[in-house]
C-alpha positions in Angstrom: 0.2 0.1 0.1 1.1 3.5 -1.0 -0.9 6.5 -1.2 1.6 8.2 -3.7 0.3 6.9 -7.1 3.6 7.4 -8.7 5.2 5.5 -6.3 2.9 2.6 -6.2 2.7 2.6 -10.2 6.8 2.3 -9.5 6.4 -0.7 -7.2 3.7 -2.7 -9.8 6.0 -2.1 -12.3 8.6 -3.5 -10.5 6.8 -6.5 -9.2 4.3 -7.0 -12.3 3.4 -10.8 -12.7 3.6 -11.6 -8.7 0.4 -12.3 -7.2 -0.1 -9.1 -4.8 -2.3 -6.5 -4.4 -1.7 -3.2 -4.8 -3.7 -0.7 -2.6 -4.0 3.4 -2.3 -5.6 3.4 0.7 -5.5 1.8 4.6 -9.3 0.6 4.3 -8.4 -1.5 1.0 -5.3 -3.3 2.7 -7.6 -3.9 5.3 -10.4 -5.0 3.2 -7.8 -7.9 1.9 -8.1 -9.6 5.5 -4.2 -10.0 5.8 -2.7 -12.7 8.5 0.4 -10.6 8.8 1.8 -7.0 7.8 4.7 -4.8 7.4 3.9 -1.0 8.5 6.7 1.7 7.1 4.7 4.4 7.2 5.2 8.2 8.5 5.5 8.4 12.3 2.4 9.8 13.5 0.2 7.0 11.6 1.9 4.2 13.4 -0.3 3.9 16.4 -3.4 4.1 14.5 -2.7 1.8 11.5 -1.2 -0.8 14.0 -4.9 -0.1 16.1 -6.7 -1.1 13.4 -4.3 -4.0 12.0 -4.4 -5.8 15.6 -8.5 -5.1 16.1 -8.8 -6.9 12.5 -6.9 -9.7 13.9 -3.4 -9.4 12.2 0.1 -10.0 13.1 2.1 -6.5 12.4 5.7 -5.8 12.7 5.9 -1.8 12.4 8.9 0.2 11.6 10.0 2.8 14.3 9.4 4.8 16.2 6.5 3.0 17.8 4.6 6.7 17.8 5.2 10.6 18.4 3.5 10.4 21.8 3.9 8.5 24.6 0.7 8.5 25.8 -0.8 6.8 22.2 2.0 4.5 23.2 1.0 3.6 26.1 -2.7 3.1 24.7 -1.6 0.8 21.9 0.5 -1.1 24.7 -2.8 -1.2 27.0 -4.4 -2.7 23.3 -1.7 -5.0 22.5 -1.8 -6.9 25.9 -5.3 -7.9 25.8 -5.0 -9.8 22.5 -3.2 -12.8 20.8 -1.5 -10.8 17.9 2.0 -10.2 17.5 3.1 -6.6 17.5 6.8 -6.2 16.9 9.4 -3.2 15.9 11.5 -3.0 13.2 14.9 -2.6 15.0 16.9 -4.0 12.8 20.3 -3.3 14.0 19.8 -5.9 16.6 20.4 -8.4 13.5 23.5 -6.6 11.9 26.4 -8.7 12.2 28.8 -6.0 13.2 26.1 -4.6 16.3 25.9 -8.4 16.9 29.6 -8.9 17.4 30.0 -6.1 19.6 27.2 -7.2 22.1 28.7 -10.8 22.0 31.9 -8.9 23.2 30.0 -6.8 25.9 28.6 -9.9 27.0 31.9 -11.5 27.5 33.5 -8.6 29.2 36.1 -8.1 26.7 36.4 -4.7 27.7 35.7 -5.0 30.9 33.4 -2.8 32.3 31.5 -0.6 29.9 31.6 2.6 30.6 30.8 4.6 27.5 29.2 4.2 23.9 29.1 7.4 21.3 27.3 7.1 18.3 27.4 9.1 15.2 25.1 9.0 12.6 24.5 11.4 9.7 22.9 10.8 6.5 21.5 13.6 4.0 20.3 10.7 2.0 17.5 9.8 4.3 16.1 13.3 3.3 16.4 12.7 -0.2 15.0 9.2 -0.2 11.7 10.3 1.8 8.9 10.0 -0.9 6.5 12.3 1.5 9.0 14.3 2.9 7.1 14.5 6.2 10.5 15.6 7.7 10.5 19.1 6.2 7.1 19.7 7.9 7.7 18.2 11.3 9.7 19.5 13.9 12.0 17.2 15.6 11.9 14.7 12.8 15.8 13.9 12.9 15.1 12.5 16.5 12.3 10.3 15.8 13.9 8.9 12.7 16.9 7.9 14.5 15.5 6.1 17.5 17.9 3.5 16.3 20.8 4.7 18.2 19.5 5.3 22.1 17.4 1.7 21.4 21.2 0.2 20.7 22.9 2.0 23.6 20.2 0.0 26.0 20.6 -3.1 23.9 24.6 -2.9 24.6 24.5 -1.5 27.8 21.6 -2.8 29.7 20.8 0.7 31.1 18.5 3.4 30.7 19.7 6.9 31.1 18.2 9.3 33.7 18.1 12.2 32.2 19.2 13.7 28.5 20.7 17.3 27.2 20.3 17.8 23.7 21.8 21.0 21.5 20.7 21.6 18.0 20.6 23.7 14.9 19.0 24.1 12.0 22.2 24.9 9.4 22.4 25.4 5.3 19.7 26.1 2.5 19.9 23.1 1.2 16.3 21.5 0.0 15.1 19.6 1.2 15.7 19.7 5.0 14.7 19.6 8.4 14.6 21.3 11.4 16.8 20.7 13.2 19.0 19.1 11.1 22.0 18.6 13.3 21.3 17.4 17.0 23.8 16.1 19.5 22.4 14.3 22.8 24.3 13.7 26.1 22.6 10.9 28.0 23.2 11.0 31.9 23.0 7.4 34.4 22.7 6.5 38.0 25.7 4.3 37.2 29.3 4.7 36.1 28.5 5.3 32.5 27.8 7.6 30.2 26.6 7.7 26.3 26.6 10.4 23.3 24.9 10.7 20.3 25.4 12.6 17.1 22.8 12.9 14.3 22.3 14.7 11.4 20.5 15.1 8.0 23.8 16.5 6.2 26.7 14.3 5.5 27.1 12.8 2.0 28.3 10.5 2.0 26.2 8.7 5.1 28.0 8.3 7.8 27.5 5.8 10.6 29.7 4.6 13.5 29.7 3.2 17.2 32.5 3.7 19.5 32.7 1.4 22.8 34.9 2.3 25.6 35.9 -0.4 28.5 37.8 -0.7 31.9 40.1 -2.6 30.0 39.6 -2.2 25.9 37.4 -0.5 23.1 36.3 -0.7 19.8 35.2 1.4 16.7 32.5 -0.3 14.1 32.4 1.7 11.1 28.8 0.8 9.9 28.4 1.8 6.4 32.5 0.5 5.3 32.0 -2.8 7.0 35.1 -2.4 9.5 35.2 -3.2 13.0 38.1 -2.4 14.9 38.9 -4.2 18.5 41.5 -3.4 21.3 41.2 -5.7 24.0 43.1 -8.0 25.9 46.3 -6.0 25.0 46.0 -6.3 21.4 44.4 -4.8 18.3 42.6 -7.1 15.4 40.3 -6.1 12.8 37.2 -7.6 11.3 34.9 -7.1 8.3 31.3 -8.2 7.6 29.1 -7.3 4.6 28.0 -4.2 4.0 24.7 -5.5 2.5 21.9 -4.7 4.4 18.9 -6.9 2.7 20.0 -9.7 4.6 19.7 -7.8 8.0 15.9 -7.1 6.7 15.5 -10.7 5.8 16.9 -11.9 9.5 14.5 -9.5 11.1 11.5 -10.8 9.2 12.3 -13.9 9.7 12.5 -13.5 13.6 8.9 -11.8 13.5 7.3 -14.9 11.6 9.0 -17.2 14.2 7.6 -15.2 16.8 4.2 -15.3 14.9 5.0 -19.6 14.9 5.6 -19.4 18.5 9.0 -20.4 18.2 10.5 -17.1 19.5 10.2 -14.2 21.6 9.7 -11.1 19.8 13.0 -9.2 19.6 11.5 -6.0 19.9 8.0 -5.9 21.5 6.0 -2.6 22.3 7.4 -2.5 25.6 11.0 -2.4 24.4 10.3 0.3 21.5 8.7 2.6 23.9 12.1 3.2 25.6 14.0 4.6 22.8 11.0 7.0 22.5 10.8 7.9 25.6 14.4 8.9 25.4 14.2 10.9 22.1 11.1 12.4 23.0 12.9 13.8 26.4 15.9 15.0 24.0 13.3 16.8 22.0 12.3 18.4 24.9 16.0 18.9 26.4 16.2 20.5 22.6 13.0 23.4 23.0 14.1 24.2 26.6 17.5 24.3 26.3 18.2 22.8 29.9 18.1 19.0 30.6 15.3 17.1 30.8 14.2 13.8 32.4 13.6 10.6 30.9 9.9 9.6 31.6 9.5 5.6 30.8 6.0 4.0 30.4 5.2 2.3 33.9 4.9 -1.6 31.6 8.4 -0.6 29.3 
């Protein structure tokens, strides 16, 4: 389904000959009676469409974030708890070989105590690839587009920040653009741990890196370059991995199917997915107020 006639026509041409239904409206999608679906629409539509799909007894894999509102996310969490349909969210970094390697290294304590995680993501391509261009009209879209990074920090460290401080700007005069198009966020914790993220809609080519520092070692992951440099146990090692993203999404979708079949628990159910939403909404609040903001987590997250 796509409300854009141009995009839908392109999809029909590319997938010509396959037994697929092409729909222009959400009601047309529901009328096909799907057993499961993937939702990848603008943020503000996620809760409404997930709720509708669950009411139609459909399993759902929804792209991040859960919503642009914690209250709406809580309402959807309550609804999903009362049903028997699967509701998962698309945090594909959990299935990326480089990120999985980092998580194993942390769990094996190869770096000793994990003390710091820094993420740097910059991509003008995110704006130019957006068909709806909702980022141009939505303040703070940058933070909601990039909920992957705070989710990854929680996933790697097992820790949630107590508060955040965000600063940012709208720079340059490129079109399309977004406000802000550059944000830096510092996270504060009750534990001896710190984290930092940088997001922007400016860089070409895209930059996507993670830096982990522990009491006995460190690692640097270049997501797009396919390189992982590890410094641990007094040795430096270099590892490489494929930069092809299709297998990552295939593993994510297979995990969703496994959950539907009862073979595995959901990787990112709505409760876990709401954590990164709460963090980014606090960052948006901090950005607006110009001061640190406490993170308010849903009670069941």
